[in-house]
PDB file of N, CA, C and O in Angstrom:
ATOM      1  N   UNK A   1       0.381  17.253 -10.891  1.00  0.00           N
ATOM      2  CA  UNK A   1      -0.130  16.471 -11.991  1.00  0.00           C
ATOM      3  C   UNK A   1      -1.300  15.601 -11.550  1.00  0.00           C
ATOM      4  O   UNK A   1      -2.305  15.506 -12.254  1.00  0.00           O
ATOM      5  N   UNK A   2      -1.173  14.961 -10.376  1.00  0.00           N
ATOM      6  CA  UNK A   2      -2.229  14.070  -9.902  1.00  0.00           C
ATOM      7  C   UNK A   2      -3.500  14.857  -9.591  1.00  0.00           C
ATOM      8  O   UNK A   2      -4.604  14.356  -9.807  1.00  0.00           O
ATOM      9  N   UNK A   3      -3.358  16.067  -9.094  1.00  0.00           N
ATOM     10  CA  UNK A   3      -4.529  16.850  -8.729  1.00  0.00           C
ATOM     11  C   UNK A   3      -5.340  17.272  -9.947  1.00  0.00           C
ATOM     12  O   UNK A   3      -6.509  17.632  -9.803  1.00  0.00           O
ATOM     13  N   UNK A   4      -4.754  17.237 -11.142  1.00  0.00           N
ATOM     14  CA  UNK A   4      -5.472  17.628 -12.343  1.00  0.00           C
ATOM     15  C   UNK A   4      -6.294  16.491 -12.937  1.00  0.00           C
ATOM     16  O   UNK A   4      -7.100  16.723 -13.837  1.00  0.00           O
ATOM     17  N   UNK A   5      -6.109  15.282 -12.457  1.00  0.00           N
ATOM     18  CA  UNK A   5      -6.856  14.144 -12.975  1.00  0.00           C
ATOM     19  C   UNK A   5      -8.292  14.173 -12.452  1.00  0.00           C
ATOM     20  O   UNK A   5      -8.528  14.614 -11.327  1.00  0.00           O
ATOM     21  N   UNK A   6      -9.253  13.708 -13.254  1.00  0.00           N
ATOM     22  CA  UNK A   6     -10.635  13.624 -12.762  1.00  0.00           C
ATOM     23  C   UNK A   6     -10.741  12.565 -11.656  1.00  0.00           C
ATOM     24  O   UNK A   6      -9.924  11.645 -11.604  1.00  0.00           O
ATOM     25  N   UNK A   7     -11.728  12.686 -10.784  1.00  0.00           N
ATOM     26  CA  UNK A   7     -11.860  11.753  -9.654  1.00  0.00           C
ATOM     27  C   UNK A   7     -11.942  10.286 -10.064  1.00  0.00           C
ATOM     28  O   UNK A   7     -11.445   9.420  -9.344  1.00  0.00           O
ATOM     29  N   UNK A   8     -12.562   9.991 -11.213  1.00  0.00           N
ATOM     30  CA  UNK A   8     -12.661   8.589 -11.626  1.00  0.00           C
ATOM     31  C   UNK A   8     -11.289   8.008 -11.927  1.00  0.00           C
ATOM     32  O   UNK A   8     -11.026   6.847 -11.616  1.00  0.00           O
ATOM     33  N   UNK A   9     -10.416   8.803 -12.527  1.00  0.00           N
ATOM     34  CA  UNK A   9      -9.067   8.315 -12.824  1.00  0.00           C
ATOM     35  C   UNK A   9      -8.264   8.108 -11.535  1.00  0.00           C
ATOM     36  O   UNK A   9      -7.470   7.173 -11.435  1.00  0.00           O
ATOM     37  N   UNK A  10      -8.473   8.971 -10.572  1.00  0.00           N
ATOM     38  CA  UNK A  10      -7.794   8.792  -9.284  1.00  0.00           C
ATOM     39  C   UNK A  10      -8.234   7.496  -8.618  1.00  0.00           C
ATOM     40  O   UNK A  10      -7.408   6.766  -8.069  1.00  0.00           O
ATOM     41  N   UNK A  11      -9.532   7.208  -8.663  1.00  0.00           N
ATOM     42  CA  UNK A  11     -10.029   5.985  -8.028  1.00  0.00           C
ATOM     43  C   UNK A  11      -9.529   4.738  -8.758  1.00  0.00           C
ATOM     44  O   UNK A  11      -9.243   3.724  -8.121  1.00  0.00           O
ATOM     45  N   UNK A  12      -9.420   4.802 -10.080  1.00  0.00           N
ATOM     46  CA  UNK A  12      -8.843   3.673 -10.818  1.00  0.00           C
ATOM     47  C   UNK A  12      -7.391   3.482 -10.403  1.00  0.00           C
ATOM     48  O   UNK A  12      -6.931   2.352 -10.238  1.00  0.00           O
ATOM     49  N   UNK A  13      -6.677   4.576 -10.237  1.00  0.00           N
ATOM     50  CA  UNK A  13      -5.285   4.499  -9.783  1.00  0.00           C
ATOM     51  C   UNK A  13      -5.170   3.889  -8.403  1.00  0.00           C
ATOM     52  O   UNK A  13      -4.218   3.159  -8.127  1.00  0.00           O
ATOM     53  N   UNK A  14      -6.114   4.173  -7.538  1.00  0.00           N
ATOM     54  CA  UNK A  14      -6.101   3.595  -6.197  1.00  0.00           C
ATOM     55  C   UNK A  14      -6.304   2.085  -6.285  1.00  0.00           C
ATOM     56  O   UNK A  14      -5.658   1.332  -5.555  1.00  0.00           O
ATOM     57  N   UNK A  15      -7.188   1.636  -7.163  1.00  0.00           N
ATOM     58  CA  UNK A  15      -7.394   0.202  -7.348  1.00  0.00           C
ATOM     59  C   UNK A  15      -6.137  -0.490  -7.829  1.00  0.00           C
ATOM     60  O   UNK A  15      -5.795  -1.568  -7.343  1.00  0.00           O
ATOM     61  N   UNK A  16      -5.441   0.122  -8.785  1.00  0.00           N
ATOM     62  CA  UNK A  16      -4.180  -0.451  -9.254  1.00  0.00           C
ATOM     63  C   UNK A  16      -3.135  -0.461  -8.146  1.00  0.00           C
ATOM     64  O   UNK A  16      -2.346  -1.400  -8.046  1.00  0.00           O
ATOM     65  N   UNK A  17      -3.125   0.577  -7.314  1.00  0.00           N
ATOM     66  CA  UNK A  17      -2.190   0.645  -6.194  1.00  0.00           C
ATOM     67  C   UNK A  17      -2.405  -0.538  -5.247  1.00  0.00           C
ATOM     68  O   UNK A  17      -1.445  -1.175  -4.814  1.00  0.00           O
ATOM     69  N   UNK A  18      -3.675  -0.828  -4.927  1.00  0.00           N
ATOM     70  CA  UNK A  18      -3.989  -1.967  -4.076  1.00  0.00           C
ATOM     71  C   UNK A  18      -3.479  -3.264  -4.697  1.00  0.00           C
ATOM     72  O   UNK A  18      -2.839  -4.073  -4.026  1.00  0.00           O
ATOM     73  N   UNK A  19      -3.768  -3.454  -5.980  1.00  0.00           N
ATOM     74  CA  UNK A  19      -3.380  -4.688  -6.662  1.00  0.00           C
ATOM     75  C   UNK A  19      -1.870  -4.858  -6.692  1.00  0.00           C
ATOM     76  O   UNK A  19      -1.364  -5.946  -6.418  1.00  0.00           O
ATOM     77  N   UNK A  20      -1.147  -3.799  -7.020  1.00  0.00           N
ATOM     78  CA  UNK A  20       0.311  -3.886  -7.113  1.00  0.00           C
ATOM     79  C   UNK A  20       0.933  -4.162  -5.751  1.00  0.00           C
ATOM     80  O   UNK A  20       1.865  -4.960  -5.650  1.00  0.00           O
ATOM     81  N   UNK A  21       0.434  -3.520  -4.711  1.00  0.00           N
ATOM     82  CA  UNK A  21       0.984  -3.749  -3.364  1.00  0.00           C
ATOM     83  C   UNK A  21       0.779  -5.193  -2.915  1.00  0.00           C
ATOM     84  O   UNK A  21       1.703  -5.822  -2.399  1.00  0.00           O
ATOM     85  N   UNK A  22      -0.418  -5.714  -3.108  1.00  0.00           N
ATOM     86  CA  UNK A  22      -0.715  -7.067  -2.641  1.00  0.00           C
ATOM     87  C   UNK A  22       0.038  -8.106  -3.464  1.00  0.00           C
ATOM     88  O   UNK A  22       0.660  -9.009  -2.904  1.00  0.00           O
ATOM     89  N   UNK A  23      -0.013  -7.987  -4.783  1.00  0.00           N
ATOM     90  CA  UNK A  23       0.683  -8.955  -5.642  1.00  0.00           C
ATOM     91  C   UNK A  23       2.191  -8.842  -5.447  1.00  0.00           C
ATOM     92  O   UNK A  23       2.887  -9.857  -5.434  1.00  0.00           O
ATOM     93  N   UNK A  24       2.703  -7.628  -5.296  1.00  0.00           N
ATOM     94  CA  UNK A  24       4.133  -7.448  -5.048  1.00  0.00           C
ATOM     95  C   UNK A  24       4.580  -8.097  -3.745  1.00  0.00           C
ATOM     96  O   UNK A  24       5.645  -8.712  -3.685  1.00  0.00           O
ATOM     97  N   UNK A  25       3.771  -7.960  -2.708  1.00  0.00           N
ATOM     98  CA  UNK A  25       4.102  -8.604  -1.436  1.00  0.00           C
ATOM     99  C   UNK A  25       4.118 -10.118  -1.542  1.00  0.00           C
ATOM    100  O   UNK A  25       4.999 -10.779  -0.992  1.00  0.00           O
ATOM    101  N   UNK A  26       3.137 -10.665  -2.255  1.00  0.00           N
ATOM    102  CA  UNK A  26       3.069 -12.119  -2.423  1.00  0.00           C
ATOM    103  C   UNK A  26       4.248 -12.620  -3.246  1.00  0.00           C
ATOM    104  O   UNK A  26       4.883 -13.608  -2.878  1.00  0.00           O
ATOM    105  N   UNK A  27       4.550 -11.949  -4.359  1.00  0.00           N
ATOM    106  CA  UNK A  27       5.669 -12.385  -5.200  1.00  0.00           C
ATOM    107  C   UNK A  27       7.004 -12.257  -4.476  1.00  0.00           C
ATOM    108  O   UNK A  27       7.874 -13.116  -4.614  1.00  0.00           O
ATOM    109  N   UNK A  28       7.163 -11.193  -3.712  1.00  0.00           N
ATOM    110  CA  UNK A  28       8.381 -11.052  -2.916  1.00  0.00           C
ATOM    111  C   UNK A  28       8.497 -12.160  -1.883  1.00  0.00           C
ATOM    112  O   UNK A  28       9.581 -12.701  -1.666  1.00  0.00           O
ATOM    113  N   UNK A  29       7.386 -12.498  -1.249  1.00  0.00           N
ATOM    114  CA  UNK A  29       7.389 -13.584  -0.268  1.00  0.00           C
ATOM    115  C   UNK A  29       7.676 -14.929  -0.905  1.00  0.00           C
ATOM    116  O   UNK A  29       8.395 -15.748  -0.331  1.00  0.00           O
ATOM    117  N   UNK A  30       7.117 -15.170  -2.099  1.00  0.00           N
ATOM    118  CA  UNK A  30       7.408 -16.417  -2.805  1.00  0.00           C
ATOM    119  C   UNK A  30       8.883 -16.526  -3.155  1.00  0.00           C
ATOM    120  O   UNK A  30       9.480 -17.597  -3.041  1.00  0.00           O
ATOM    121  N   UNK A  31       9.466 -15.414  -3.580  1.00  0.00           N
ATOM    122  CA  UNK A  31      10.899 -15.413  -3.894  1.00  0.00           C
ATOM    123  C   UNK A  31      11.744 -15.693  -2.662  1.00  0.00           C
ATOM    124  O   UNK A  31      12.700 -16.465  -2.728  1.00  0.00           O
ATOM    125  N   UNK A  32      11.402 -15.077  -1.548  1.00  0.00           N
ATOM    126  CA  UNK A  32      12.153 -15.329  -0.310  1.00  0.00           C
ATOM    127  C   UNK A  32      11.951 -16.763   0.172  1.00  0.00           C
ATOM    128  O   UNK A  32      12.886 -17.377   0.685  1.00  0.00           O
ATOM    129  N   UNK A  33      10.748 -17.301   0.014  1.00  0.00           N
ATOM    130  CA  UNK A  33      10.505 -18.700   0.381  1.00  0.00           C
ATOM    131  C   UNK A  33      11.340 -19.642  -0.466  1.00  0.00           C
ATOM    132  O   UNK A  33      11.864 -20.636   0.038  1.00  0.00           O
ATOM    133  N   UNK A  34      11.468 -19.338  -1.746  1.00  0.00           N
ATOM    134  CA  UNK A  34      12.262 -20.177  -2.645  1.00  0.00           C
ATOM    135  C   UNK A  34      13.733 -20.163  -2.222  1.00  0.00           C
ATOM    136  O   UNK A  34      14.378 -21.211  -2.191  1.00  0.00           O
ATOM    137  N   UNK A  35      14.263 -18.985  -1.896  1.00  0.00           N
ATOM    138  CA  UNK A  35      15.666 -18.865  -1.502  1.00  0.00           C
ATOM    139  C   UNK A  35      15.904 -19.490  -0.134  1.00  0.00           C
ATOM    140  O   UNK A  35      16.898 -20.190   0.060  1.00  0.00           O
ATOM    141  N   UNK A  36      15.007 -19.248   0.816  1.00  0.00           N
ATOM    142  CA  UNK A  36      15.211 -19.707   2.193  1.00  0.00           C
ATOM    143  C   UNK A  36      14.775 -21.149   2.408  1.00  0.00           C
ATOM    144  O   UNK A  36      15.182 -21.773   3.387  1.00  0.00           O
ATOM    145  N   UNK A  37      13.961 -21.684   1.518  1.00  0.00           N
ATOM    146  CA  UNK A  37      13.505 -23.064   1.673  1.00  0.00           C
ATOM    147  C   UNK A  37      12.321 -23.213   2.616  1.00  0.00           C
ATOM    148  O   UNK A  37      11.983 -24.330   3.008  1.00  0.00           O
ATOM    149  N   UNK A  38      11.702 -22.133   2.979  1.00  0.00           N
ATOM    150  CA  UNK A  38      10.498 -22.193   3.808  1.00  0.00           C
ATOM    151  C   UNK A  38       9.300 -22.076   2.886  1.00  0.00           C
ATOM    152  O   UNK A  38       9.340 -21.339   1.901  1.00  0.00           O
ATOM    153  N   UNK A  39       8.231 -22.802   3.202  1.00  0.00           N
ATOM    154  CA  UNK A  39       7.123 -22.820   2.254  1.00  0.00           C
ATOM    155  C   UNK A  39       6.162 -21.656   2.443  1.00  0.00           C
ATOM    156  O   UNK A  39       6.148 -20.783   1.574  1.00  0.00           O
ATOM    157  N   UNK A  40       5.366 -21.562   3.488  1.00  0.00           N
ATOM    158  CA  UNK A  40       4.373 -20.481   3.479  1.00  0.00           C
ATOM    159  C   UNK A  40       4.783 -19.256   4.288  1.00  0.00           C
ATOM    160  O   UNK A  40       4.067 -18.254   4.280  1.00  0.00           O
ATOM    161  N   UNK A  41       5.906 -19.309   4.980  1.00  0.00           N
ATOM    162  CA  UNK A  41       6.233 -18.256   5.949  1.00  0.00           C
ATOM    163  C   UNK A  41       6.353 -16.875   5.305  1.00  0.00           C
ATOM    164  O   UNK A  41       5.599 -15.964   5.644  1.00  0.00           O
ATOM    165  N   UNK A  42       7.289 -16.721   4.387  1.00  0.00           N
ATOM    166  CA  UNK A  42       7.519 -15.408   3.798  1.00  0.00           C
ATOM    167  C   UNK A  42       6.397 -15.000   2.843  1.00  0.00           C
ATOM    168  O   UNK A  42       6.152 -13.811   2.641  1.00  0.00           O
ATOM    169  N   UNK A  43       5.723 -15.975   2.263  1.00  0.00           N
ATOM    170  CA  UNK A  43       4.584 -15.650   1.410  1.00  0.00           C
ATOM    171  C   UNK A  43       3.480 -15.003   2.241  1.00  0.00           C
ATOM    172  O   UNK A  43       2.890 -14.006   1.826  1.00  0.00           O
ATOM    173  N   UNK A  44       3.207 -15.561   3.394  1.00  0.00           N
ATOM    174  CA  UNK A  44       2.182 -14.986   4.264  1.00  0.00           C
ATOM    175  C   UNK A  44       2.623 -13.627   4.806  1.00  0.00           C
ATOM    176  O   UNK A  44       1.821 -12.696   4.879  1.00  0.00           O
ATOM    177  N   UNK A  45       3.897 -13.513   5.185  1.00  0.00           N
ATOM    178  CA  UNK A  45       4.386 -12.214   5.653  1.00  0.00           C
ATOM    179  C   UNK A  45       4.316 -11.175   4.549  1.00  0.00           C
ATOM    180  O   UNK A  45       3.953 -10.026   4.801  1.00  0.00           O
ATOM    181  N   UNK A  46       4.662 -11.567   3.325  1.00  0.00           N
ATOM    182  CA  UNK A  46       4.568 -10.656   2.192  1.00  0.00           C
ATOM    183  C   UNK A  46       3.132 -10.239   1.920  1.00  0.00           C
ATOM    184  O   UNK A  46       2.868  -9.081   1.600  1.00  0.00           O
ATOM    185  N   UNK A  47       2.203 -11.182   2.047  1.00  0.00           N
ATOM    186  CA  UNK A  47       0.788 -10.866   1.864  1.00  0.00           C
ATOM    187  C   UNK A  47       0.328  -9.837   2.889  1.00  0.00           C
ATOM    188  O   UNK A  47      -0.312  -8.847   2.534  1.00  0.00           O
ATOM    189  N   UNK A  48       0.650 -10.065   4.153  1.00  0.00           N
ATOM    190  CA  UNK A  48       0.217  -9.138   5.193  1.00  0.00           C
ATOM    191  C   UNK A  48       0.908  -7.776   5.058  1.00  0.00           C
ATOM    192  O   UNK A  48       0.293  -6.739   5.304  1.00  0.00           O
ATOM    193  N   UNK A  49       2.186  -7.784   4.668  1.00  0.00           N
ATOM    194  CA  UNK A  49       2.893  -6.525   4.452  1.00  0.00           C
ATOM    195  C   UNK A  49       2.265  -5.762   3.291  1.00  0.00           C
ATOM    196  O   UNK A  49       2.058  -4.551   3.380  1.00  0.00           O
ATOM    197  N   UNK A  50       1.962  -6.464   2.208  1.00  0.00           N
ATOM    198  CA  UNK A  50       1.310  -5.832   1.057  1.00  0.00           C
ATOM    199  C   UNK A  50      -0.054  -5.279   1.415  1.00  0.00           C
ATOM    200  O   UNK A  50      -0.410  -4.181   0.988  1.00  0.00           O
ATOM    201  N   UNK A  51      -0.824  -6.028   2.197  1.00  0.00           N
ATOM    202  CA  UNK A  51      -2.140  -5.547   2.638  1.00  0.00           C
ATOM    203  C   UNK A  51      -2.015  -4.298   3.508  1.00  0.00           C
ATOM    204  O   UNK A  51      -2.795  -3.355   3.369  1.00  0.00           O
ATOM    205  N   UNK A  52      -1.034  -4.299   4.400  1.00  0.00           N
ATOM    206  CA  UNK A  52      -0.832  -3.145   5.277  1.00  0.00           C
ATOM    207  C   UNK A  52      -0.470  -1.902   4.459  1.00  0.00           C
ATOM    208  O   UNK A  52      -1.047  -0.832   4.653  1.00  0.00           O
ATOM    209  N   UNK A  53       0.482  -2.055   3.551  1.00  0.00           N
ATOM    210  CA  UNK A  53       0.903  -0.926   2.723  1.00  0.00           C
ATOM    211  C   UNK A  53      -0.255  -0.452   1.844  1.00  0.00           C
ATOM    212  O   UNK A  53      -0.454   0.750   1.669  1.00  0.00           O
ATOM    213  N   UNK A  54      -1.020  -1.403   1.290  1.00  0.00           N
ATOM    214  CA  UNK A  54      -2.150  -1.046   0.432  1.00  0.00           C
ATOM    215  C   UNK A  54      -3.213  -0.280   1.215  1.00  0.00           C
ATOM    216  O   UNK A  54      -3.745   0.717   0.727  1.00  0.00           O
ATOM    217  N   UNK A  55      -3.521  -0.736   2.411  1.00  0.00           N
ATOM    218  CA  UNK A  55      -4.552  -0.060   3.214  1.00  0.00           C
ATOM    219  C   UNK A  55      -4.092   1.321   3.658  1.00  0.00           C
ATOM    220  O   UNK A  55      -4.863   2.278   3.595  1.00  0.00           O
ATOM    221  N   UNK A  56      -2.861   1.436   4.099  1.00  0.00           N
ATOM    222  CA  UNK A  56      -2.347   2.731   4.560  1.00  0.00           C
ATOM    223  C   UNK A  56      -2.273   3.728   3.405  1.00  0.00           C
ATOM    224  O   UNK A  56      -2.774   4.848   3.509  1.00  0.00           O
ATOM    225  N   UNK A  57      -1.652   3.318   2.316  1.00  0.00           N
ATOM    226  CA  UNK A  57      -1.532   4.211   1.166  1.00  0.00           C
ATOM    227  C   UNK A  57      -2.875   4.480   0.517  1.00  0.00           C
ATOM    228  O   UNK A  57      -3.142   5.602   0.086  1.00  0.00           O
ATOM    229  N   UNK A  58      -3.724   3.463   0.441  1.00  0.00           N
ATOM    230  CA  UNK A  58      -5.048   3.635  -0.132  1.00  0.00           C
ATOM    231  C   UNK A  58      -5.892   4.611   0.659  1.00  0.00           C
ATOM    232  O   UNK A  58      -6.613   5.423   0.080  1.00  0.00           O
ATOM    233  N   UNK A  59      -5.809   4.539   1.970  1.00  0.00           N
ATOM    234  CA  UNK A  59      -6.544   5.479   2.822  1.00  0.00           C
ATOM    235  C   UNK A  59      -6.113   6.913   2.534  1.00  0.00           C
ATOM    236  O   UNK A  59      -6.947   7.804   2.375  1.00  0.00           O
ATOM    237  N   UNK A  60      -4.817   7.119   2.471  1.00  0.00           N
ATOM    238  CA  UNK A  60      -4.306   8.468   2.211  1.00  0.00           C
ATOM    239  C   UNK A  60      -4.726   8.953   0.827  1.00  0.00           C
ATOM    240  O   UNK A  60      -5.073  10.122   0.660  1.00  0.00           O
ATOM    241  N   UNK A  61      -4.699   8.058  -0.173  1.00  0.00           N
ATOM    242  CA  UNK A  61      -5.070   8.438  -1.530  1.00  0.00           C
ATOM    243  C   UNK A  61      -6.572   8.721  -1.636  1.00  0.00           C
ATOM    244  O   UNK A  61      -6.982   9.649  -2.333  1.00  0.00           O
ATOM    245  N   UNK A  62      -7.382   7.931  -0.952  1.00  0.00           N
ATOM    246  CA  UNK A  62      -8.833   8.149  -0.982  1.00  0.00           C
ATOM    247  C   UNK A  62      -9.187   9.471  -0.303  1.00  0.00           C
ATOM    248  O   UNK A  62     -10.027  10.218  -0.804  1.00  0.00           O
ATOM    249  N   UNK A  63      -8.561   9.758   0.819  1.00  0.00           N
ATOM    250  CA  UNK A  63      -8.832  11.025   1.500  1.00  0.00           C
ATOM    251  C   UNK A  63      -8.429  12.207   0.626  1.00  0.00           C
ATOM    252  O   UNK A  63      -9.115  13.229   0.606  1.00  0.00           O
ATOM    253  N   UNK A  64      -7.325  12.073  -0.090  1.00  0.00           N
ATOM    254  CA  UNK A  64      -6.891  13.148  -0.988  1.00  0.00           C
ATOM    255  C   UNK A  64      -7.868  13.294  -2.163  1.00  0.00           C
ATOM    256  O   UNK A  64      -8.192  14.409  -2.573  1.00  0.00           O
ATOM    257  N   UNK A  65      -8.333  12.161  -2.698  1.00  0.00           N
ATOM    258  CA  UNK A  65      -9.271  12.202  -3.830  1.00  0.00           C
ATOM    259  C   UNK A  65     -10.606  12.809  -3.421  1.00  0.00           C
ATOM    260  O   UNK A  65     -11.257  13.480  -4.222  1.00  0.00           O
ATOM    261  N   UNK A  66     -11.011  12.580  -2.190  1.00  0.00           N
ATOM    262  CA  UNK A  66     -12.272  13.137  -1.707  1.00  0.00           C
ATOM    263  C   UNK A  66     -12.140  14.591  -1.266  1.00  0.00           C
ATOM    264  O   UNK A  66     -13.137  15.256  -0.985  1.00  0.00           O
ATOM    265  N   UNK A  67     -10.909  15.074  -1.207  1.00  0.00           N
ATOM    266  CA  UNK A  67     -10.691  16.460  -0.812  1.00  0.00           C
ATOM    267  C   UNK A  67     -10.635  16.659   0.682  1.00  0.00           C
ATOM    268  O   UNK A  67     -10.679  17.793   1.158  1.00  0.00           O
ATOM    269  N   UNK A  68     -10.538  15.578   1.430  1.00  0.00           N
ATOM    270  CA  UNK A  68     -10.448  15.662   2.882  1.00  0.00           C
ATOM    271  C   UNK A  68      -8.997  15.837   3.279  1.00  0.00           C
ATOM    272  O   UNK A  68      -8.105  15.218   2.697  1.00  0.00           O
ATOM    273  N   UNK A  69      -8.765  16.669   4.257  1.00  0.00           N
ATOM    274  CA  UNK A  69      -7.412  16.909   4.727  1.00  0.00           C
ATOM    275  C   UNK A  69      -6.903  15.683   5.484  1.00  0.00           C
ATOM    276  O   UNK A  69      -7.521  15.249   6.456  1.00  0.00           O
ATOM    277  N   UNK A  70      -5.791  15.134   5.044  1.00  0.00           N
ATOM    278  CA  UNK A  70      -5.179  14.000   5.723  1.00  0.00           C
ATOM    279  C   UNK A  70      -4.229  14.547   6.772  1.00  0.00           C
ATOM    280  O   UNK A  70      -3.340  15.332   6.442  1.00  0.00           O
ATOM    281  N   UNK A  71      -4.394  14.147   8.045  1.00  0.00           N
ATOM    282  CA  UNK A  71      -3.501  14.668   9.073  1.00  0.00           C
ATOM    283  C   UNK A  71      -2.074  14.167   8.859  1.00  0.00           C
ATOM    284  O   UNK A  71      -1.840  12.985   8.609  1.00  0.00           O
ATOM    285  N   UNK A  72      -1.137  15.096   8.964  1.00  0.00           N
ATOM    286  CA  UNK A  72       0.274  14.738   8.824  1.00  0.00           C
ATOM    287  C   UNK A  72       0.745  14.057  10.099  1.00  0.00           C
ATOM    288  O   UNK A  72       0.205  14.317  11.174  1.00  0.00           O
ATOM    289  N   UNK A  73       1.746  13.187   9.994  1.00  0.00           N
ATOM    290  CA  UNK A  73       2.279  12.556  11.203  1.00  0.00           C
ATOM    291  C   UNK A  73       2.820  13.616  12.156  1.00  0.00           C
ATOM    292  O   UNK A  73       3.458  14.581  11.735  1.00  0.00           O
ATOM    293  N   UNK A  74       2.555  13.422  13.441  1.00  0.00           N
ATOM    294  CA  UNK A  74       2.987  14.375  14.446  1.00  0.00           C
ATOM    295  C   UNK A  74       4.476  14.240  14.700  1.00  0.00           C
ATOM    296  O   UNK A  74       5.024  13.137  14.720  1.00  0.00           O
ATOM    297  N   UNK A  75       5.118  15.380  14.893  1.00  0.00           N
ATOM    298  CA  UNK A  75       6.545  15.398  15.203  1.00  0.00           C
ATOM    299  C   UNK A  75       6.729  16.133  16.526  1.00  0.00           C
ATOM    300  O   UNK A  75       7.218  17.261  16.571  1.00  0.00           O
ATOM    301  N   UNK A  76       6.323  15.462  17.598  1.00  0.00           N
ATOM    302  CA  UNK A  76       6.441  16.049  18.922  1.00  0.00           C
ATOM    303  C   UNK A  76       7.869  15.910  19.421  1.00  0.00           C
ATOM    304  O   UNK A  76       8.489  14.853  19.302  1.00  0.00           O
ATOM    305  N   UNK A  77       8.362  16.966  19.964  1.00  0.00           N
ATOM    306  CA  UNK A  77       9.688  16.912  20.586  1.00  0.00           C
ATOM    307  C   UNK A  77       9.512  16.665  22.069  1.00  0.00           C
ATOM    308  O   UNK A  77       8.799  17.397  22.756  1.00  0.00           O
ATOM    309  N   UNK A  78      10.163  15.638  22.550  1.00  0.00           N
ATOM    310  CA  UNK A  78      10.113  15.326  23.975  1.00  0.00           C
ATOM    311  C   UNK A  78      11.496  15.516  24.552  1.00  0.00           C
ATOM    312  O   UNK A  78      12.399  14.713  24.314  1.00  0.00           O
ATOM    313  N   UNK A  79      11.656  16.580  25.307  1.00  0.00           N
ATOM    314  CA  UNK A  79      12.958  16.868  25.912  1.00  0.00           C
ATOM    315  C   UNK A  79      12.987  16.453  27.332  1.00  0.00           C
ATOM    316  O   UNK A  79      14.006  16.619  28.003  1.00  0.00           O
TER     317      UNK A  79
END
């Protein structure tokens, strides 16, 4: 289904993905700060976690939208 969308719609979806990841991380951190009684700790961790997820997922989505092959994670067996 995603492959049938025009490139502009895919890029808009990537922008929303970034926004949802970052805002979700911040809101999750604010909730944990409220429960734990710590002020900026979990909010900052949530922000950085959201940024990490947004960058990783965004990179993969952009490479797919551009038609570039994204390398799969290696599964080396070490015996």
